[in-house]
NUVODO-624870 format. One line per 2 residues: number of its first residue (from 1); their letters; for each residue x, y, z of C-alpha. Coordinates in nm, 4 decimals, padded with zeros to 6 digits, m for minus. Layout:
N
NUM = a = X Y Z  ...
This chain:
83
1 = mp = 07.3513 02.4598 06.1835  07.3810 02.3776 06.5544
3 = ts = 07.5601 02.6271 06.7751  07.6183 02.5992 07.1464
5 = vr = 07.6716 02.8882 07.3836  07.7651 02.8949 07.7510
7 = ld = 07.5643 03.1507 07.9459  07.6250 03.2912 08.2909
9 = kk = 07.3476 03.2404 08.5452  07.2090 03.5937 08.5056
11 = te = 07.1828 03.5662 08.1252  07.0353 03.2159 08.1451
13 = sl = 06.7728 03.3411 08.3898  06.6899 03.6319 08.1612
15 = le = 06.6550 03.3950 07.8659  06.4318 03.1536 08.0572
17 = et = 06.2086 03.4322 08.1879  06.1718 03.5829 07.8403
19 = sr = 06.0872 03.2491 07.6794  05.8242 03.1804 07.9473
21 = ll = 05.6716 03.5255 07.9035  05.6557 03.4852 07.5247
23 = ht = 05.5424 03.1205 07.5467  05.8172 03.0153 07.3091
25 = sk = 06.1422 02.8221 07.3197  06.4753 02.9593 07.4348
27 = ad = 06.6065 02.8891 07.0842  06.3368 03.1123 06.9343
29 = vi = 06.4197 03.3918 07.1787  06.7872 03.3636 07.0869
31 = kl = 06.7082 03.3677 06.7126  06.4822 03.6706 06.7501
33 = sl = 06.7377 03.8520 06.9639  07.0178 03.7888 06.7168
35 = sq = 06.8045 03.8841 06.4170  06.7344 04.2210 06.5792
37 = yc = 07.0777 04.2878 06.7325  07.3176 04.1796 06.4584
39 = ps = 07.1806 04.3942 06.1717  07.2038 04.7087 06.3835
41 = il = 07.5682 04.6351 06.4687  07.6511 04.5572 06.1063
43 = de = 07.4838 04.8762 05.9835  07.6726 05.0795 06.2426
45 = rr = 08.0086 04.9244 06.1557  07.9570 04.9519 05.7815
47 = sy = 07.8949 05.3250 05.8105  08.1881 05.3766 06.0496
49 = py = 08.4515 05.4911 05.7945  08.2124 05.7628 05.6762
51 = kl = 08.1437 05.8744 06.0343  08.5168 05.9252 06.0876
53 = ie = 08.5364 06.1901 05.8150  08.1788 06.3210 05.7800
55 = dl = 08.2763 06.6549 05.9381  08.5398 06.6958 05.6663
57 = lg = 08.3029 06.6266 05.3794  08.0469 06.8982 05.4398
59 = kg = 07.6781 06.9046 05.3565  07.6547 07.1001 05.0322
61 = gs = 07.8699 07.2296 04.7542  08.2150 07.3527 04.8362
63 = gr = 08.2147 07.6478 04.6025  08.5495 07.5263 04.4727
65 = rd = 08.5997 07.4586 04.1063  08.9281 07.2702 04.1449
67 = ls = 08.8022 06.9676 04.3391  08.8119 06.7300 04.0458
69 = mr = 09.1766 06.8138 03.9852  09.2962 06.8658 04.3443
71 = ge = 09.0442 06.6625 04.5493  09.2970 06.4301 04.7103
73 = ei = 09.5351 06.7149 04.7920  09.2564 06.9237 04.9462
75 = lr = 09.1347 06.6317 05.1576  09.4887 06.5632 05.2820
77 = ek = 09.5203 06.9300 05.3841  09.1978 06.9020 05.5837
79 = fr = 09.3243 06.5870 05.7577  09.6505 06.7612 05.8514
81 = rr = 09.4643 07.0608 05.9962  09.2366 06.8300 06.1949
83 = e = 09.5232 06.6663 06.3903
């Protein structure tokens, strides 16, 4: 699928220099760059909701026996204390 992109002079120069150094086309440099950049961004964003609350979740057991019954209530209490 064709895609066109407008580049500023600095980025175009960087692309041209990289393609010359690698002895490949600018299109191949763009494809390689995107295939390396995009997955890292997607992985980061997909894990973002967890990162927001990871300090509330803890690393091991809680020692509490009422989590299955009061889990939502306990988590809400932790959120309120965090603010």
